[in-house]
C-alpha positions as CSV (number, residue, x, y, z in Angstrom):
1,X,15.3,1.2,-45.5
2,X,14.6,3.9,-42.9
3,X,12.1,3.2,-40.1
4,X,10.8,5.8,-37.7
5,X,9.1,4.9,-34.4
6,X,6.4,7.0,-32.8
7,X,8.3,7.0,-29.5
8,X,11.8,6.7,-28.2
9,X,12.5,3.0,-27.3
10,X,15.2,1.1,-25.5
11,X,16.0,-1.4,-28.3
12,X,17.4,-4.8,-27.5
13,X,17.1,-6.5,-31.0
14,X,16.0,-5.8,-34.5
15,X,14.9,-8.9,-36.5
16,X,14.5,-9.0,-40.3
17,X,12.1,-11.7,-41.5
18,X,12.0,-13.7,-44.7
19,X,8.6,-14.0,-46.4
20,X,8.1,-17.4,-44.8
21,X,8.5,-15.8,-41.3
22,X,12.0,-17.2,-40.8
23,X,14.4,-14.6,-39.4
24,X,17.0,-13.6,-42.0
25,X,19.1,-11.5,-39.6
26,X,18.9,-10.7,-35.9
27,X,20.8,-7.5,-34.8
28,X,21.5,-7.4,-31.1
29,X,22.1,-4.0,-29.4
30,X,24.7,-3.2,-26.8
31,X,24.4,-0.3,-24.4
32,X,28.2,-0.5,-23.7
33,X,28.9,0.1,-27.4
34,X,25.8,2.3,-28.0
35,X,25.1,0.4,-31.2
36,X,23.4,-2.7,-32.7
37,X,26.3,-4.2,-34.6
38,X,26.2,-7.8,-33.5
39,X,24.4,-9.6,-36.3
40,X,23.3,-13.3,-36.4
41,X,22.6,-14.6,-39.9
42,X,20.1,-17.4,-40.5
43,X,21.8,-18.1,-43.9
44,X,19.8,-20.7,-45.7
45,X,22.6,-21.7,-48.0
46,X,21.9,-19.3,-50.9
47,X,25.6,-18.4,-51.0
48,X,28.7,-18.9,-48.9
49,X,29.0,-15.3,-47.7
50,X,27.2,-14.2,-44.5
51,X,24.3,-11.8,-45.3
52,X,25.3,-9.8,-42.2
53,X,28.5,-8.7,-43.8
54,X,26.5,-7.2,-46.7
55,X,24.4,-4.9,-44.4
56,X,24.7,-2.3,-41.8
57,X,22.2,-1.1,-39.2
58,X,22.3,2.4,-37.6
59,X,20.1,3.3,-34.7
60,X,19.7,7.0,-33.9
61,X,17.5,9.5,-32.1
62,X,15.8,12.1,-34.3
63,X,13.7,15.1,-33.1
64,X,14.3,15.0,-29.4
65,X,16.2,17.4,-27.3
66,X,19.3,15.9,-25.4
67,X,17.7,16.7,-22.0
68,X,14.8,14.4,-22.9
69,X,16.9,11.4,-23.7
70,X,17.4,8.8,-20.9
71,X,21.0,7.8,-20.1
72,X,20.5,4.4,-18.6
73,X,18.4,1.3,-19.6
74,X,15.2,0.6,-17.8
75,X,15.6,-1.8,-14.8
76,X,13.9,-4.7,-16.6
77,X,16.2,-4.5,-19.7
78,X,19.7,-6.0,-19.5
79,X,21.2,-4.3,-22.6
80,X,19.8,-1.9,-25.1
81,X,20.3,1.2,-27.2
82,X,18.0,4.2,-27.2
83,X,16.6,5.2,-30.5
84,X,13.5,6.1,-32.6
85,X,15.0,5.8,-36.1
86,X,16.6,2.8,-37.8
87,X,18.5,2.7,-41.0
88,X,19.2,-0.7,-42.6
89,X,21.5,-0.4,-45.6
90,X,23.1,-2.8,-48.1
91,X,26.8,-2.0,-48.1
92,X,27.0,-1.9,-51.9
93,X,24.0,0.5,-52.1
94,X,21.8,-1.9,-54.1
95,X,18.1,-2.5,-53.5
96,X,16.7,-5.2,-51.2
97,X,13.4,-6.4,-49.9
98,X,12.1,-6.6,-46.3
99,X,9.0,-8.6,-45.6
100,X,8.8,-7.8,-41.9
101,X,11.0,-6.0,-39.4
102,X,10.5,-6.6,-35.6
103,X,11.8,-4.2,-33.0
104,X,12.3,-5.9,-29.6
105,X,12.6,-3.5,-26.7
106,X,10.8,-1.3,-24.3
107,X,9.1,2.0,-25.2
108,X,10.6,4.8,-23.1
109,X,8.6,7.8,-22.0
110,X,10.7,10.9,-22.4
111,X,11.0,13.3,-19.6
């Protein structure tokens, strides 16, 4: 699943929701690692494996020149990754369904 935002954002978390509005996975971003690899799974007991282990999330910046990309997080955000494109993939390449995806962060005006 590829999602493109209208504007560059300083992303703190990405939350994937079940159809009943329960979070399935919460991906937390880290400016130090420049990625959103910390995943918390709200496994409802469907199987013994963590759903987080079955997925990967990539955050990237598409269509902006390097000089227009901020290098530090806004003062009101503790830890985030800059991006305008997200790619959520199942590791085995099979299909999956997303009911709702929430991006938590701050929109960042480019210079």
